[in-house]
Steps between C-alpha positions, in 0.01 A plus 500: 500500500442770765709820479754568773288805589134568439572875527849642443536861615821677395573849636734725308568758771605840358438415135413806293185406297550742214856384440394136531219543248735680262747209530218249448403666173864502392533124563743547791275338763359201310359318805304799627381579147383140452293524821344824373410341169357179654316668787421844633695800628430835654638792700389439860376800694679577825391725786604857394812641663620190681832324443600144446483393863134597531402369155662156527346468848162559335581234240571234760213594738232606253420813700587868486770653725246624757421135573845341485673794671825520305602790280880511553770325695529806726166631625346739746370337818138611523426718803860616528751710311746210488577264215579127506629233267213276373556134577348269239454203731309690770363832374271411213130544583377255232629156416645406158287306257703178533408467869134478402568258215708281735216482751272391217730199448695632201869419473695819445856614440602863550851614409613855578162673467600865534501620863277211609449362850612144572192280543566224754310172477457538124379203303811518282814713504598863522831684456515861622771766453745286305569648154278807533516875484589683823489202735302595811605202716729202497421234240248261654262225397220261571586237595780672697781268384429562130690829476827335604452237229432771240799717593736202526404393149446829321686757710382822657426840344825639356399846632416386851137606447585861417624605154539871581860616524613865495790599280493225241744540212460358150667172589269464798189546285625235256556260791153575633349427160685171468390390849141592418508275191640215709231555761227465236644162409513396865137591567384317184704188585380486859136565401509226240644255750215560745237504220621145435386409853137549390223468434428841653163668497675837502869572435610866543848634435631853454804633311631816673774570251329762279431692826860507628650565159244765415577704809876473461555500123219690332754762395667230292172448310351848463698732265327804649636432847779744606725207596453310170832384356484434125846340496403256773178417310709420194721269708238299692165580342183570691506318837130560565396342172746209542359434849145495360614253234661275762181515715290410197705187453455417866122539463516260206681238708242525776207466258659195342562343843145574614378288213203506261175584667637762742339841511784756486459849650788747459485832685766766438556837669503752645681633196813714474609835364781745569492558875454868568327604824437792732452287811835609639373861521134423564504589869682826422222583253229431760678703766530803269130477412408549864781739596527879468618625157876465460540210743743233379295208630816329628535349846806392693422151371557613140820676596632193682416285199695728267804489733471123521491460118797735462724353773414126522653276231249324276602157632425613853163644397406169338584302815310744719196510266208406726671622816521841338132487401400410856705787644355747248144393570552544877614854441201570275240397760515828694479700177183318388307598816478864392422454131170504310635223277831322450677264261509129586726241332385362168619372162662765284212503248289708738544721800284379793330757721350447845255766623536578871129445567319586824365184659741267325851638560601570865535874438285549194489840331237457223143457618293239307247772411777694325659200333352532151583867473851439630563217248368713214730787591802268545426332167490838321822612665680177401375524140629857479860378543706492180812314399703809416727315257207378283228755566257218567292436808685294757185316604296282267224410746415513868323179599272504801545145632157479664339533156673182377537284809254381767551282801569480870862604451449812286658709774821295469551649153610846386217750443637635170732361236668763283582355158805668350511619142849373420605475139821682596716526815359701790770734628356852512137572579297804604162673546378832638436338840817296548748711311781298343652174621812357338640161598650184352344156543714321764422141395669261261201344319460609137168323432173514690148360470216592274144396593473257207445125541469233232283186525538212254315169531462182298359155562206261473173683459669838427401615154762693299310825542787748485497802729260511795407806701376611842705254707654580837789365700246389763335274240792256496408321825130440421590391145755245615246388761242441225755300298560281807133465586525717813262788558715760672378685806554866593682607183431827318566363152280317257556192286645588159250314284731478200731287714256294702154513329477124452612400847 
């Protein structure tokens, strides 16, 4: 009997690999541990410095960010000083893997692939922005009528596509946790129902629950976090671990429904840790580095933001979220004209820097012939900054994006990614050049991403070889292609031979 899916891909968005492996060894994630024992597993390499939006986009396209063009939901518009909101359905510069497989005659199902474009005319089905993290558009599908059927039967996202909420109290966190557990069950139930409509050549589904819960509730897991509540932990346990356990059960249901003979690929990440960042003061740092000694590095934009946070109620700030971001960015445009470099929006794991380069920016200040020397000096200045509460360097690494990415859309990306050294909160920093800066993180997320990703695979032809090495997120597309008998075109990755050597 044929399996319901030849290849079953399960994404565990936001899963922390080190915690998951620890739980596997402790017997708390029996399904994932069984896959590890019967097949192979490894820690997938991701492009240094980039966040989840860029990395999952590389997973689904098989190419690096300089080819697919996405690094964040809010990006700089090349050739201007303005930013825009990236639209998944229109702004990607490279198609997702399933479009190529569909053209090759393969029957595919894609459910909530993280920040994925909707592919019309697909030989199969696709659900986009249903039960996902930070919904970028309305829930939609191919064929178009499918999404109504799904929502009528299984309901919509209990968070309306956005789990962030300022000012949560203990009872709110408990409610969030309970809704997350219910959402895991809903995704598993729905995915099993559509697996039953096989056979599929490729069935892809993604659980976003570790991502949402990790951002909102990491302080309920990590005893070292300043907001950790031991009494609450005694009452409800560890919500992060319990969510991983519930997801593991969902993975087991999907594998059982796929049937014997399916090749199962599970990809988890980007991981999570306590969410400390200096992004909220990054532009102030950069201004001070190019200002006369003693300058505060603050603009009228910063002062307006502080007044806004002080005066506007949290509920109002939540409703005005993106409107506020748009207004802020408009005010920043004039400031960027006169700078040598400036901060651009990015995930909290790294500060993103754009160099105001002659010949690329409208009013460039750094000549290409001086670029290397300028970057070297800026890197040294950034690494001289210290977290004054810990005595440690604030900056772990400064990544020059052009050394890790290549493609026609390299100029759509930041020039530098400043990786924060963040074992403790970042509240008071200083260096000889910038003086001291003291500020409190204005956000409500308590967990943020690591750069770790976990790959686990099991199936026909996959020998139980244990841990494998030297795999990349861009290898997923070519490897699935090989399993389906499709030689992929224009992808950066290679076939992972331990998964597809006999195909």
